[in-house]
MARBA-588583 format. One record per atom (N, C-alpha, C): x, y, z; residue in three letters. Coordinates in Angstrom, 1 decimal, decimal comma, always signed. Layout:
N
x:X	y:Y	z:Z	code:ALA
...
//
This chain:
131
x:+32,2	y:+151,5	z:+174,6	code:MET
x:+31,8	y:+150,0	z:+174,0	code:MET
x:+31,7	y:+149,0	z:+175,2	code:MET
x:+31,0	y:+148,4	z:+174,8	code:GLU
x:+30,5	y:+147,5	z:+176,1	code:GLU
x:+31,7	y:+146,5	z:+176,1	code:GLU
x:+31,9	y:+145,4	z:+176,8	code:GLN
x:+32,6	y:+144,4	z:+176,9	code:GLN
x:+32,7	y:+143,4	z:+176,3	code:GLN
x:+31,1	y:+143,3	z:+176,0	code:SER
x:+31,2	y:+142,1	z:+174,1	code:SER
x:+31,6	y:+142,5	z:+173,2	code:SER
x:+30,8	y:+143,6	z:+172,9	code:GLU
x:+31,6	y:+144,0	z:+171,9	code:GLU
x:+33,2	y:+144,1	z:+171,5	code:GLU
x:+33,9	y:+144,4	z:+172,5	code:GLN
x:+35,1	y:+143,9	z:+172,6	code:GLN
x:+35,7	y:+142,8	z:+172,1	code:GLN
x:+35,3	y:+141,6	z:+172,7	code:ASN
x:+35,3	y:+140,1	z:+172,8	code:ASN
x:+34,8	y:+139,8	z:+171,2	code:ASN
x:+33,8	y:+140,5	z:+170,8	code:VAL
x:+33,5	y:+140,0	z:+169,5	code:VAL
x:+34,6	y:+140,7	z:+168,0	code:VAL
x:+34,6	y:+141,8	z:+168,6	code:LYS
x:+36,2	y:+142,3	z:+167,4	code:LYS
x:+37,4	y:+141,4	z:+167,7	code:LYS
x:+37,6	y:+140,7	z:+168,8	code:LYS
x:+38,8	y:+139,9	z:+169,0	code:LYS
x:+38,9	y:+139,0	z:+168,0	code:LYS
x:+37,7	y:+138,3	z:+168,0	code:GLN
x:+37,1	y:+137,2	z:+167,7	code:GLN
x:+37,0	y:+136,8	z:+166,7	code:GLN
x:+37,3	y:+138,2	z:+165,9	code:ARG
x:+36,9	y:+138,1	z:+164,4	code:ARG
x:+38,1	y:+137,8	z:+163,8	code:ARG
x:+38,1	y:+137,1	z:+162,4	code:PRO
x:+39,3	y:+137,0	z:+161,5	code:PRO
x:+40,1	y:+138,3	z:+161,3	code:PRO
x:+41,4	y:+138,6	z:+161,1	code:VAL
x:+41,9	y:+139,5	z:+160,4	code:VAL
x:+41,9	y:+139,4	z:+159,2	code:VAL
x:+43,0	y:+138,3	z:+158,7	code:HIS
x:+43,2	y:+138,0	z:+157,7	code:HIS
x:+42,6	y:+136,5	z:+157,3	code:HIS
x:+41,7	y:+136,5	z:+156,1	code:LEU
x:+41,3	y:+134,9	z:+155,7	code:LEU
x:+42,1	y:+134,7	z:+154,3	code:LEU
x:+42,2	y:+133,6	z:+154,6	code:ASP
x:+43,3	y:+132,6	z:+153,8	code:ASP
x:+42,1	y:+131,7	z:+152,9	code:ASP
x:+41,8	y:+132,1	z:+151,7	code:LEU
x:+41,0	y:+131,4	z:+151,2	code:LEU
x:+41,3	y:+130,1	z:+150,9	code:LEU
x:+42,6	y:+130,1	z:+150,5	code:GLN
x:+42,9	y:+128,4	z:+150,1	code:GLN
x:+42,6	y:+127,7	z:+151,3	code:GLN
x:+42,4	y:+127,7	z:+152,8	code:THR
x:+41,9	y:+127,2	z:+153,7	code:THR
x:+40,2	y:+126,8	z:+153,9	code:THR
x:+40,0	y:+127,3	z:+153,0	code:ILE
x:+38,5	y:+127,6	z:+153,1	code:ILE
x:+37,7	y:+126,4	z:+152,3	code:ILE
x:+37,3	y:+125,4	z:+152,8	code:ARG
x:+36,6	y:+124,2	z:+152,1	code:ARG
x:+34,8	y:+124,6	z:+152,4	code:ARG
x:+34,5	y:+124,5	z:+151,0	code:PHE
x:+33,4	y:+124,6	z:+150,8	code:PHE
x:+32,5	y:+123,4	z:+150,9	code:PHE
x:+31,2	y:+123,2	z:+151,7	code:PRO
x:+30,5	y:+121,9	z:+151,1	code:PRO
x:+29,8	y:+121,7	z:+150,0	code:PRO
x:+29,7	y:+120,3	z:+149,9	code:ALA
x:+29,1	y:+119,7	z:+148,5	code:ALA
x:+27,8	y:+120,5	z:+148,1	code:ALA
x:+27,1	y:+121,4	z:+149,1	code:THR
x:+26,0	y:+121,8	z:+148,6	code:THR
x:+26,5	y:+123,0	z:+148,0	code:THR
x:+27,4	y:+124,1	z:+148,4	code:ALA
x:+27,8	y:+125,3	z:+148,0	code:ALA
x:+28,7	y:+124,8	z:+146,2	code:ALA
x:+29,2	y:+123,6	z:+146,3	code:ILE
x:+30,2	y:+123,4	z:+145,1	code:ILE
x:+29,2	y:+122,6	z:+144,2	code:ILE
x:+27,9	y:+122,4	z:+144,5	code:ALA
x:+27,4	y:+121,9	z:+143,2	code:ALA
x:+26,3	y:+123,0	z:+143,0	code:ALA
x:+26,1	y:+124,0	z:+143,9	code:SER
x:+25,6	y:+125,0	z:+143,4	code:SER
x:+26,0	y:+126,2	z:+142,3	code:SER
x:+27,4	y:+125,9	z:+142,5	code:ILE
x:+28,5	y:+127,1	z:+142,0	code:ILE
x:+28,6	y:+126,5	z:+140,6	code:ILE
x:+28,8	y:+125,0	z:+140,6	code:LEU
x:+28,9	y:+124,5	z:+139,2	code:LEU
x:+28,0	y:+124,6	z:+138,8	code:LEU
x:+26,6	y:+124,6	z:+139,3	code:HIS
x:+25,5	y:+124,1	z:+138,4	code:HIS
x:+25,3	y:+126,0	z:+137,8	code:HIS
x:+25,8	y:+126,7	z:+138,5	code:ARG
x:+25,9	y:+128,2	z:+137,7	code:ARG
x:+26,4	y:+128,2	z:+136,4	code:ARG
x:+27,8	y:+127,4	z:+136,8	code:VAL
x:+28,9	y:+127,4	z:+135,8	code:VAL
x:+28,2	y:+126,9	z:+134,7	code:VAL
x:+27,8	y:+125,7	z:+134,7	code:SER
x:+27,3	y:+124,8	z:+133,6	code:SER
x:+26,2	y:+126,0	z:+133,2	code:SER
x:+25,4	y:+126,7	z:+133,6	code:GLY
x:+24,5	y:+127,4	z:+132,8	code:GLY
x:+25,3	y:+128,0	z:+132,0	code:GLY
x:+26,2	y:+128,9	z:+132,1	code:VAL
x:+27,1	y:+129,5	z:+131,4	code:VAL
x:+27,7	y:+129,0	z:+130,3	code:VAL
x:+28,2	y:+128,0	z:+130,8	code:ILE
x:+28,6	y:+127,3	z:+129,0	code:ILE
x:+27,8	y:+127,1	z:+128,2	code:ILE
x:+26,6	y:+127,0	z:+128,9	code:MET
x:+25,6	y:+126,2	z:+127,7	code:MET
x:+24,7	y:+127,8	z:+127,3	code:MET
x:+25,1	y:+128,5	z:+127,6	code:LEU
x:+24,5	y:+129,6	z:+127,3	code:LEU
x:+25,3	y:+130,0	z:+125,7	code:LEU
x:+26,7	y:+130,0	z:+126,0	code:PHE
x:+27,8	y:+129,9	z:+124,8	code:PHE
x:+27,7	y:+128,6	z:+124,1	code:PHE
x:+27,1	y:+127,6	z:+124,3	code:ALA
x:+26,9	y:+126,7	z:+123,7	code:ALA
x:+26,3	y:+126,1	z:+122,5	code:ALA
x:+25,0	y:+127,3	z:+123,3	code:VAL
x:+23,7	y:+127,8	z:+122,2	code:VAL
x:+23,9	y:+128,0	z:+121,2	code:VAL
x:+24,9	y:+129,1	z:+120,7	code:GLY
x:+25,1	y:+129,2	z:+119,4	code:GLY
x:+25,8	y:+128,1	z:+118,4	code:GLY
x:+26,8	y:+127,6	z:+119,2	code:ILE
x:+27,2	y:+126,0	z:+118,3	code:ILE
x:+26,3	y:+125,7	z:+118,0	code:ILE
x:+25,7	y:+125,1	z:+118,7	code:LEU
x:+24,4	y:+123,9	z:+118,5	code:LEU
x:+23,5	y:+124,3	z:+117,4	code:LEU
x:+23,3	y:+126,0	z:+117,3	code:ILE
x:+22,0	y:+126,4	z:+116,5	code:ILE
x:+23,1	y:+126,2	z:+115,2	code:ILE
x:+24,1	y:+126,5	z:+115,5	code:TRP
x:+25,1	y:+127,0	z:+113,7	code:TRP
x:+25,1	y:+125,5	z:+113,5	code:TRP
x:+25,6	y:+124,4	z:+114,1	code:LEU
x:+25,3	y:+123,0	z:+113,8	code:LEU
x:+24,5	y:+122,9	z:+113,1	code:LEU
x:+23,1	y:+123,2	z:+113,7	code:LEU
x:+21,6	y:+122,5	z:+113,3	code:LEU
x:+21,5	y:+123,4	z:+111,6	code:LEU
x:+21,7	y:+124,7	z:+111,7	code:ASN
x:+21,3	y:+125,1	z:+110,5	code:ASN
x:+22,3	y:+124,7	z:+109,6	code:ASN
x:+23,5	y:+124,5	z:+109,7	code:GLU
x:+24,3	y:+123,8	z:+108,4	code:GLU
x:+23,8	y:+122,3	z:+108,1	code:GLU
x:+23,6	y:+121,0	z:+109,5	code:SER
x:+22,8	y:+120,4	z:+109,0	code:SER
x:+21,9	y:+120,1	z:+107,9	code:SER
x:+20,9	y:+121,3	z:+108,1	code:LEU
x:+19,5	y:+120,9	z:+107,6	code:LEU
x:+19,8	y:+122,3	z:+106,4	code:LEU
x:+20,7	y:+122,6	z:+105,8	code:ALA
x:+20,8	y:+123,4	z:+104,5	code:ALA
x:+20,7	y:+122,8	z:+103,4	code:ALA
x:+21,0	y:+121,5	z:+103,2	code:SER
x:+21,2	y:+120,3	z:+102,0	code:SER
x:+22,1	y:+119,4	z:+102,5	code:SER
x:+21,8	y:+118,4	z:+101,5	code:ALA
x:+22,6	y:+116,7	z:+102,2	code:ALA
x:+24,2	y:+116,8	z:+102,1	code:ALA
x:+25,0	y:+118,1	z:+101,3	code:GLU
x:+26,0	y:+118,1	z:+101,3	code:GLU
x:+26,5	y:+119,0	z:+102,6	code:GLU
x:+26,1	y:+119,6	z:+103,1	code:SER
x:+26,4	y:+120,3	z:+104,6	code:SER
x:+26,1	y:+119,5	z:+105,3	code:SER
x:+25,2	y:+118,8	z:+105,7	code:PHE
x:+24,7	y:+117,8	z:+106,5	code:PHE
x:+26,0	y:+116,6	z:+106,7	code:PHE
x:+26,4	y:+116,2	z:+105,6	code:ALA
x:+27,6	y:+115,3	z:+105,2	code:ALA
x:+29,0	y:+116,2	z:+105,7	code:ALA
x:+29,2	y:+117,5	z:+105,4	code:GLY
x:+30,2	y:+118,4	z:+106,0	code:GLY
x:+30,1	y:+118,4	z:+107,6	code:GLY
x:+28,9	y:+118,6	z:+108,0	code:VAL
x:+28,6	y:+118,3	z:+109,6	code:VAL
x:+29,1	y:+117,1	z:+110,3	code:VAL
x:+28,5	y:+116,1	z:+109,4	code:GLN
x:+29,1	y:+114,9	z:+109,9	code:GLN
x:+30,5	y:+114,4	z:+109,9	code:GLN
x:+30,9	y:+115,1	z:+108,8	code:SER
x:+32,7	y:+115,1	z:+108,9	code:SER
x:+33,4	y:+115,6	z:+109,5	code:SER
x:+32,5	y:+116,7	z:+110,6	code:LEU
x:+33,4	y:+117,5	z:+111,9	code:LEU
x:+33,7	y:+116,4	z:+112,6	code:LEU
x:+32,6	y:+115,7	z:+112,9	code:PHE
x:+32,3	y:+114,3	z:+113,9	code:PHE
x:+33,8	y:+113,9	z:+114,0	code:PHE
x:+34,5	y:+113,6	z:+112,8	code:ASP
x:+35,6	y:+112,8	z:+112,6	code:ASP
x:+36,6	y:+113,3	z:+113,9	code:ASP
x:+36,5	y:+114,7	z:+113,7	code:ASN
x:+37,9	y:+115,5	z:+114,4	code:ASN
x:+37,6	y:+115,3	z:+116,3	code:ASN
x:+38,5	y:+114,7	z:+116,8	code:PHE
x:+38,3	y:+114,5	z:+118,2	code:PHE
x:+38,4	y:+116,1	z:+119,0	code:PHE
x:+38,5	y:+117,0	z:+118,4	code:LEU
x:+38,2	y:+118,3	z:+119,1	code:LEU
x:+36,8	y:+118,8	z:+119,3	code:LEU
x:+36,6	y:+118,3	z:+118,1	code:VAL
x:+35,0	y:+118,7	z:+117,9	code:VAL
x:+34,2	y:+117,7	z:+118,7	code:VAL
x:+34,7	y:+116,5	z:+118,6	code:LYS
x:+33,6	y:+115,4	z:+119,9	code:LYS
x:+34,1	y:+115,7	z:+121,5	code:LYS
x:+35,1	y:+116,5	z:+121,3	code:PHE
x:+35,5	y:+117,1	z:+122,9	code:PHE
x:+34,8	y:+118,2	z:+123,4	code:PHE
x:+34,7	y:+119,0	z:+122,3	code:VAL
x:+33,5	y:+120,3	z:+122,1	code:VAL
x:+32,2	y:+120,0	z:+122,8	code:VAL
x:+31,7	y:+118,9	z:+121,9	code:VAL
x:+30,3	y:+118,3	z:+121,9	code:VAL
x:+30,2	y:+117,5	z:+123,5	code:VAL
x:+31,5	y:+116,7	z:+123,7	code:TRP
x:+31,2	y:+115,8	z:+125,0	code:TRP
x:+30,7	y:+116,7	z:+126,0	code:TRP
x:+31,8	y:+118,0	z:+126,1	code:GLY
x:+31,6	y:+119,1	z:+127,1	code:GLY
x:+30,1	y:+119,6	z:+127,5	code:GLY
x:+29,5	y:+120,4	z:+126,0	code:ILE
x:+28,5	y:+120,7	z:+126,0	code:ILE
x:+27,3	y:+119,7	z:+127,0	code:ILE
x:+27,4	y:+118,2	z:+126,0	code:LEU
x:+26,1	y:+117,8	z:+126,8	code:LEU
x:+26,8	y:+117,3	z:+128,1	code:LEU
x:+27,9	y:+117,3	z:+128,7	code:THR
x:+28,1	y:+117,2	z:+129,9	code:THR
x:+27,6	y:+118,1	z:+130,6	code:THR
x:+27,9	y:+119,5	z:+130,6	code:ALA
x:+27,1	y:+120,2	z:+130,9	code:ALA
x:+25,8	y:+120,7	z:+130,8	code:ALA
x:+25,0	y:+120,2	z:+129,7	code:LEU
x:+23,5	y:+120,2	z:+129,9	code:LEU
x:+23,3	y:+119,0	z:+131,2	code:LEU
x:+23,6	y:+118,2	z:+131,1	code:GLY
x:+23,3	y:+116,7	z:+131,9	code:GLY
x:+23,8	y:+116,9	z:+133,2	code:GLY
x:+24,9	y:+117,9	z:+133,5	code:TYR
x:+25,2	y:+118,2	z:+135,3	code:TYR
x:+23,9	y:+119,1	z:+135,5	code:TYR
x:+23,5	y:+120,7	z:+134,6	code:HIS
x:+22,8	y:+121,6	z:+134,6	code:HIS
x:+21,2	y:+120,7	z:+135,2	code:HIS
x:+21,0	y:+119,9	z:+134,3	code:LEU
x:+19,7	y:+119,5	z:+134,4	code:LEU
x:+19,5	y:+118,3	z:+135,8	code:LEU
x:+20,3	y:+117,7	z:+135,9	code:ILE
x:+20,1	y:+117,0	z:+137,5	code:ILE
x:+20,6	y:+117,7	z:+138,6	code:ILE
x:+21,2	y:+119,0	z:+138,6	code:VAL
x:+21,5	y:+119,5	z:+139,9	code:VAL
x:+19,9	y:+120,6	z:+139,6	code:VAL
x:+19,6	y:+120,9	z:+138,1	code:GLY
x:+18,2	y:+121,7	z:+138,6	code:GLY
x:+17,5	y:+120,5	z:+138,8	code:GLY
x:+16,9	y:+119,5	z:+138,5	code:VAL
x:+15,7	y:+118,7	z:+139,5	code:VAL
x:+16,4	y:+118,8	z:+140,6	code:VAL
x:+17,5	y:+118,7	z:+141,6	code:ARG
x:+17,8	y:+118,7	z:+143,0	code:ARG
x:+17,3	y:+120,1	z:+143,1	code:ARG
x:+17,6	y:+121,2	z:+142,6	code:HIS
x:+17,1	y:+122,3	z:+143,5	code:HIS
x:+15,2	y:+122,6	z:+143,3	code:HIS
x:+15,0	y:+122,1	z:+142,1	code:LEU
x:+13,4	y:+122,2	z:+142,3	code:LEU
x:+12,8	y:+121,4	z:+143,4	code:LEU
x:+13,6	y:+120,1	z:+143,4	code:VAL
x:+12,9	y:+119,5	z:+145,1	code:VAL
x:+13,5	y:+120,2	z:+146,1	code:VAL
x:+14,4	y:+120,7	z:+146,4	code:MET
x:+14,7	y:+121,5	z:+147,3	code:MET
x:+13,5	y:+122,9	z:+147,8	code:MET
x:+13,0	y:+123,6	z:+146,2	code:ASP
x:+12,3	y:+124,5	z:+146,5	code:ASP
x:+10,8	y:+123,8	z:+146,8	code:ASP
x:+10,6	y:+122,7	z:+146,4	code:ALA
x:+9,5	y:+121,9	z:+147,3	code:ALA
x:+9,6	y:+122,3	z:+148,4	code:ALA
x:+10,5	y:+122,2	z:+148,9	code:GLY
x:+10,9	y:+121,8	z:+150,7	code:GLY
x:+11,5	y:+120,6	z:+151,1	code:GLY
x:+11,9	y:+119,5	z:+150,6	code:CYS
x:+12,7	y:+118,6	z:+150,5	code:CYS
x:+14,1	y:+118,8	z:+150,7	code:CYS
x:+14,6	y:+118,1	z:+151,2	code:TRP
x:+16,6	y:+118,6	z:+151,3	code:TRP
x:+16,7	y:+119,3	z:+152,2	code:TRP
x:+15,9	y:+120,5	z:+152,4	code:GLU
x:+16,8	y:+121,3	z:+153,0	code:GLU
x:+17,4	y:+121,1	z:+154,2	code:GLU
x:+17,2	y:+120,3	z:+154,9	code:GLU
x:+18,1	y:+120,3	z:+156,1	code:GLU
x:+19,7	y:+120,0	z:+155,4	code:GLU
x:+20,5	y:+120,5	z:+156,6	code:PHE
x:+22,0	y:+120,2	z:+156,0	code:PHE
x:+22,9	y:+119,0	z:+155,5	code:PHE
x:+22,1	y:+117,8	z:+156,5	code:SER
x:+22,7	y:+116,6	z:+156,1	code:SER
x:+22,1	y:+116,0	z:+154,8	code:SER
x:+20,6	y:+116,2	z:+154,7	code:SER
x:+19,8	y:+115,8	z:+153,7	code:SER
x:+20,2	y:+116,6	z:+152,1	code:SER
x:+20,8	y:+117,7	z:+152,8	code:GLY
x:+21,5	y:+118,7	z:+151,3	code:GLY
x:+22,7	y:+118,2	z:+151,2	code:GLY
x:+23,3	y:+118,2	z:+152,0	code:GLN
x:+24,9	y:+117,1	z:+151,3	code:GLN
x:+24,9	y:+116,3	z:+150,9	code:GLN
x:+23,5	y:+114,9	z:+151,5	code:LEU
x:+23,7	y:+113,9	z:+150,5	code:LEU
x:+23,3	y:+113,9	z:+149,4	code:LEU
x:+22,1	y:+114,9	z:+149,2	code:SER
x:+21,6	y:+115,0	z:+148,0	code:SER
x:+22,4	y:+115,9	z:+146,8	code:SER
x:+23,4	y:+116,7	z:+147,0	code:ALA
x:+24,6	y:+117,3	z:+146,4	code:ALA
x:+25,7	y:+116,2	z:+145,8	code:ALA
x:+26,3	y:+115,3	z:+147,3	code:LYS
x:+26,7	y:+114,2	z:+146,4	code:LYS
x:+26,6	y:+113,0	z:+145,6	code:LYS
x:+25,6	y:+112,9	z:+145,9	code:ILE
x:+24,7	y:+112,1	z:+144,6	code:ILE
x:+24,4	y:+112,5	z:+143,5	code:ILE
x:+23,8	y:+114,0	z:+142,9	code:SER
x:+23,8	y:+114,8	z:+142,2	code:SER
x:+25,1	y:+114,9	z:+141,4	code:SER
x:+26,4	y:+115,2	z:+141,9	code:MET
x:+27,5	y:+114,8	z:+141,3	code:MET
x:+27,7	y:+113,4	z:+141,1	code:MET
x:+27,6	y:+112,6	z:+141,3	code:VAL
x:+27,7	y:+111,2	z:+141,4	code:VAL
x:+27,1	y:+111,2	z:+139,9	code:VAL
x:+26,1	y:+111,2	z:+139,8	code:LEU
x:+25,2	y:+111,2	z:+138,6	code:LEU
x:+25,3	y:+112,0	z:+137,6	code:LEU
x:+26,3	y:+113,2	z:+137,7	code:ALA
x:+26,3	y:+113,9	z:+137,0	code:ALA
x:+27,7	y:+113,0	z:+136,2	code:ALA
x:+28,5	y:+112,7	z:+136,8	code:VAL
x:+29,7	y:+111,8	z:+136,5	code:VAL
x:+29,7	y:+110,6	z:+135,9	code:VAL
x:+28,5	y:+109,8	z:+136,0	code:VAL
x:+28,2	y:+108,7	z:+135,3	code:VAL
x:+27,8	y:+109,3	z:+134,3	code:VAL
x:+26,5	y:+110,2	z:+133,9	code:PHE
x:+26,3	y:+110,6	z:+132,6	code:PHE
x:+27,0	y:+111,0	z:+131,6	code:PHE
x:+28,4	y:+111,9	z:+132,2	code:SER
x:+29,3	y:+112,2	z:+131,6	code:SER
x:+29,8	y:+111,0	z:+130,7	code:SER
x:+30,4	y:+110,1	z:+131,5	code:ILE
x:+30,7	y:+108,5	z:+130,6	code:ILE
x:+30,2	y:+108,0	z:+130,3	code:ILE
x:+28,5	y:+107,8	z:+130,4	code:ILE
x:+28,2	y:+107,4	z:+129,3	code:ILE
x:+28,1	y:+108,6	z:+128,0	code:ILE
x:+27,8	y:+109,9	z:+128,2	code:VAL
x:+27,8	y:+110,1	z:+126,9	code:VAL
x:+29,1	y:+110,4	z:+126,3	code:VAL
x:+30,6	y:+109,9	z:+127,3	code:GLY
x:+31,6	y:+109,9	z:+126,6	code:GLY
x:+31,7	y:+108,7	z:+125,5	code:GLY
x:+31,5	y:+107,7	z:+126,3	code:ILE
x:+31,2	y:+106,0	z:+125,5	code:ILE
x:+30,4	y:+106,9	z:+124,4	code:ILE
x:+29,1	y:+107,3	z:+124,1	code:TRP
x:+28,0	y:+107,6	z:+123,1	code:TRP
x:+28,8	y:+108,4	z:+121,7	code:TRP
x:+29,6	y:+109,0	z:+122,3	code:ILE
x:+30,4	y:+110,0	z:+121,4	code:ILE
x:+31,5	y:+109,2	z:+120,7	code:ILE
x:+32,5	y:+108,6	z:+121,4	code:TRP
x:+33,5	y:+107,9	z:+120,6	code:TRP
x:+32,8	y:+106,5	z:+120,3	code:TRP
//
């Protein structure tokens, strides 16, 4: 074994403490983009059910409308719309990156942070609109 190989093995961490690892904003944005996609996958069933019920008759429309008096229903709809907004905003960011922009570390970090701020603003606006 060469001397340089021994030095490399000695420099490798033996134990990774996952609680001390800090992800950059780009990684957090990407992970949350996937999480919001999974949330929307399950939300589609809820939204299709609500649409089906609301279109069945005038009485069922009134029933769906009365569901929105419940705090829990409003909260779930707010969560779905927040996930949709986040997924859309960060998805546009990913499309811009696929076009060749914001690929450098500093511009990628900045675009990830701006995307998250826009998503928070969108979430607040949706919350005000729902309540």
